[in-house]
ChimeraX commands (.cxc) that place a marker at each C-alpha (Angstrom):
marker #1 position 29.34,10.50,25.92 radius 0.5
marker #1 position 28.43,7.10,24.52 radius 0.5
marker #1 position 30.97,4.72,22.99 radius 0.5
marker #1 position 30.45,1.90,20.53 radius 0.5
marker #1 position 33.05,-0.77,19.87 radius 0.5
marker #1 position 33.71,-2.02,16.36 radius 0.5
marker #1 position 35.29,-5.42,15.76 radius 0.5
marker #1 position 37.97,-6.35,13.19 radius 0.5
marker #1 position 35.29,-7.01,10.57 radius 0.5
marker #1 position 33.77,-3.55,11.02 radius 0.5
marker #1 position 30.73,-4.76,12.95 radius 0.5
marker #1 position 29.39,-2.93,15.93 radius 0.5
marker #1 position 26.35,-2.84,18.17 radius 0.5
marker #1 position 24.55,0.39,18.88 radius 0.5
marker #1 position 24.16,0.91,22.62 radius 0.5
marker #1 position 20.63,0.50,23.98 radius 0.5
marker #1 position 20.23,4.22,24.71 radius 0.5
marker #1 position 21.11,5.12,21.11 radius 0.5
marker #1 position 18.71,2.51,19.69 radius 0.5
marker #1 position 15.97,3.84,21.93 radius 0.5
marker #1 position 16.63,7.46,20.90 radius 0.5
marker #1 position 16.58,6.49,17.21 radius 0.5
marker #1 position 13.36,4.50,17.63 radius 0.5
marker #1 position 15.07,1.25,16.70 radius 0.5
marker #1 position 13.32,-1.81,18.05 radius 0.5
marker #1 position 15.35,-5.01,18.32 radius 0.5
marker #1 position 12.39,-7.24,17.39 radius 0.5
marker #1 position 12.28,-5.64,13.92 radius 0.5
marker #1 position 14.85,-5.41,11.14 radius 0.5
marker #1 position 15.90,-1.77,11.03 radius 0.5
marker #1 position 17.78,0.37,8.56 radius 0.5
marker #1 position 20.03,3.19,9.68 radius 0.5
marker #1 position 21.63,5.60,7.24 radius 0.5
marker #1 position 25.06,7.03,7.86 radius 0.5
marker #1 position 25.00,10.54,6.42 radius 0.5
marker #1 position 28.21,12.49,6.08 radius 0.5
marker #1 position 27.89,16.01,7.47 radius 0.5
marker #1 position 29.51,19.18,6.14 radius 0.5
marker #1 position 32.06,18.91,8.97 radius 0.5
marker #1 position 33.17,15.47,7.75 radius 0.5
marker #1 position 31.54,13.57,10.61 radius 0.5
marker #1 position 28.71,11.07,10.25 radius 0.5
marker #1 position 25.14,11.21,11.48 radius 0.5
marker #1 position 22.96,8.16,12.21 radius 0.5
marker #1 position 19.53,8.57,10.64 radius 0.5
marker #1 position 16.73,6.02,11.04 radius 0.5
marker #1 position 15.52,4.96,7.59 radius 0.5
marker #1 position 12.59,3.13,6.10 radius 0.5
marker #1 position 12.29,1.36,2.80 radius 0.5
marker #1 position 10.23,3.14,0.18 radius 0.5
marker #1 position 7.73,0.98,-1.70 radius 0.5
marker #1 position 8.78,0.64,-5.37 radius 0.5
marker #1 position 5.57,2.27,-6.60 radius 0.5
marker #1 position 6.41,5.42,-4.58 radius 0.5
marker #1 position 10.13,5.77,-5.27 radius 0.5
marker #1 position 9.55,8.28,-8.09 radius 0.5
marker #1 position 8.26,10.76,-5.52 radius 0.5
marker #1 position 11.58,10.77,-3.65 radius 0.5
marker #1 position 13.77,11.34,-6.70 radius 0.5
marker #1 position 15.69,14.65,-6.39 radius 0.5
marker #1 position 14.26,15.93,-9.70 radius 0.5
marker #1 position 10.69,15.30,-8.53 radius 0.5
marker #1 position 11.38,16.94,-5.17 radius 0.5
marker #1 position 12.72,20.01,-7.01 radius 0.5
marker #1 position 9.61,20.14,-9.21 radius 0.5
marker #1 position 7.37,19.88,-6.15 radius 0.5
marker #1 position 9.27,22.69,-4.40 radius 0.5
marker #1 position 8.85,24.87,-7.47 radius 0.5
marker #1 position 5.12,24.13,-7.65 radius 0.5
marker #1 position 4.68,24.92,-3.95 radius 0.5
marker #1 position 6.49,28.25,-4.46 radius 0.5
marker #1 position 4.18,29.02,-7.40 radius 0.5
marker #1 position 1.13,28.43,-5.21 radius 0.5
marker #1 position 2.52,30.54,-2.36 radius 0.5
marker #1 position 3.20,33.40,-4.76 radius 0.5
marker #1 position -0.18,33.18,-6.46 radius 0.5
marker #1 position 1.07,31.81,-9.79 radius 0.5
marker #1 position -1.76,29.45,-10.64 radius 0.5
marker #1 position -5.00,29.35,-12.63 radius 0.5
marker #1 position -8.29,28.52,-10.99 radius 0.5
marker #1 position -11.07,26.95,-13.06 radius 0.5
marker #1 position -14.68,26.39,-12.05 radius 0.5
marker #1 position -15.79,23.60,-14.36 radius 0.5
marker #1 position -14.34,20.52,-15.99 radius 0.5
marker #1 position -14.66,22.18,-19.40 radius 0.5
marker #1 position -12.71,25.24,-18.21 radius 0.5
marker #1 position -10.03,22.99,-16.77 radius 0.5
marker #1 position -9.76,21.01,-20.03 radius 0.5
marker #1 position -9.58,24.21,-22.08 radius 0.5
marker #1 position -6.78,25.49,-19.83 radius 0.5
marker #1 position -4.85,22.20,-20.17 radius 0.5
marker #1 position -5.30,22.31,-23.95 radius 0.5
marker #1 position -3.85,25.87,-24.01 radius 0.5
marker #1 position -0.84,24.70,-21.98 radius 0.5
marker #1 position -0.19,21.85,-24.44 radius 0.5
marker #1 position -0.19,24.25,-27.37 radius 0.5
marker link #1:1,2 radius 0.2
marker link #1:2,3 radius 0.2
marker link #1:3,4 radius 0.2
marker link #1:4,5 radius 0.2
marker link #1:5,6 radius 0.2
marker link #1:6,7 radius 0.2
marker link #1:7,8 radius 0.2
marker link #1:8,9 radius 0.2
marker link #1:9,10 radius 0.2
marker link #1:10,11 radius 0.2
marker link #1:11,12 radius 0.2
marker link #1:12,13 radius 0.2
marker link #1:13,14 radius 0.2
marker link #1:14,15 radius 0.2
marker link #1:15,16 radius 0.2
marker link #1:16,17 radius 0.2
marker link #1:17,18 radius 0.2
marker link #1:18,19 radius 0.2
marker link #1:19,20 radius 0.2
marker link #1:20,21 radius 0.2
marker link #1:21,22 radius 0.2
marker link #1:22,23 radius 0.2
marker link #1:23,24 radius 0.2
marker link #1:24,25 radius 0.2
marker link #1:25,26 radius 0.2
marker link #1:26,27 radius 0.2
marker link #1:27,28 radius 0.2
marker link #1:28,29 radius 0.2
marker link #1:29,30 radius 0.2
marker link #1:30,31 radius 0.2
marker link #1:31,32 radius 0.2
marker link #1:32,33 radius 0.2
marker link #1:33,34 radius 0.2
marker link #1:34,35 radius 0.2
marker link #1:35,36 radius 0.2
marker link #1:36,37 radius 0.2
marker link #1:37,38 radius 0.2
marker link #1:38,39 radius 0.2
marker link #1:39,40 radius 0.2
marker link #1:40,41 radius 0.2
marker link #1:41,42 radius 0.2
marker link #1:42,43 radius 0.2
marker link #1:43,44 radius 0.2
marker link #1:44,45 radius 0.2
marker link #1:45,46 radius 0.2
marker link #1:46,47 radius 0.2
marker link #1:47,48 radius 0.2
marker link #1:48,49 radius 0.2
marker link #1:49,50 radius 0.2
marker link #1:50,51 radius 0.2
marker link #1:51,52 radius 0.2
marker link #1:52,53 radius 0.2
marker link #1:53,54 radius 0.2
marker link #1:54,55 radius 0.2
marker link #1:55,56 radius 0.2
marker link #1:56,57 radius 0.2
marker link #1:57,58 radius 0.2
marker link #1:58,59 radius 0.2
marker link #1:59,60 radius 0.2
marker link #1:60,61 radius 0.2
marker link #1:61,62 radius 0.2
marker link #1:62,63 radius 0.2
marker link #1:63,64 radius 0.2
marker link #1:64,65 radius 0.2
marker link #1:65,66 radius 0.2
marker link #1:66,67 radius 0.2
marker link #1:67,68 radius 0.2
marker link #1:68,69 radius 0.2
marker link #1:69,70 radius 0.2
marker link #1:70,71 radius 0.2
marker link #1:71,72 radius 0.2
marker link #1:72,73 radius 0.2
marker link #1:73,74 radius 0.2
marker link #1:74,75 radius 0.2
marker link #1:75,76 radius 0.2
marker link #1:76,77 radius 0.2
marker link #1:77,78 radius 0.2
marker link #1:78,79 radius 0.2
marker link #1:79,80 radius 0.2
marker link #1:80,81 radius 0.2
marker link #1:81,82 radius 0.2
marker link #1:82,83 radius 0.2
marker link #1:83,84 radius 0.2
marker link #1:84,85 radius 0.2
marker link #1:85,86 radius 0.2
marker link #1:86,87 radius 0.2
marker link #1:87,88 radius 0.2
marker link #1:88,89 radius 0.2
marker link #1:89,90 radius 0.2
marker link #1:90,91 radius 0.2
marker link #1:91,92 radius 0.2
marker link #1:92,93 radius 0.2
marker link #1:93,94 radius 0.2
marker link #1:94,95 radius 0.2
marker link #1:95,96 radius 0.2
view
């Protein structure tokens, strides 16, 4: 069991073993998420910043749409085209 002390201001230092296991390197600035579990405890999760031009990809709605599209592919619900003209005609039909 590993303990961490927290001072009156709520600051603490992660023990070296924990930092090593999380892949946290002291020479870099690191982000760690505290995620609440279903049991009401918290989990430390190493985090990275997402570049602003990629944040849309991580939005829950986009992740749901991607999951749906992947399920469609797995279950064979897609249209294959051979040429650019066929692909454009298919897209035009979908718009209509």
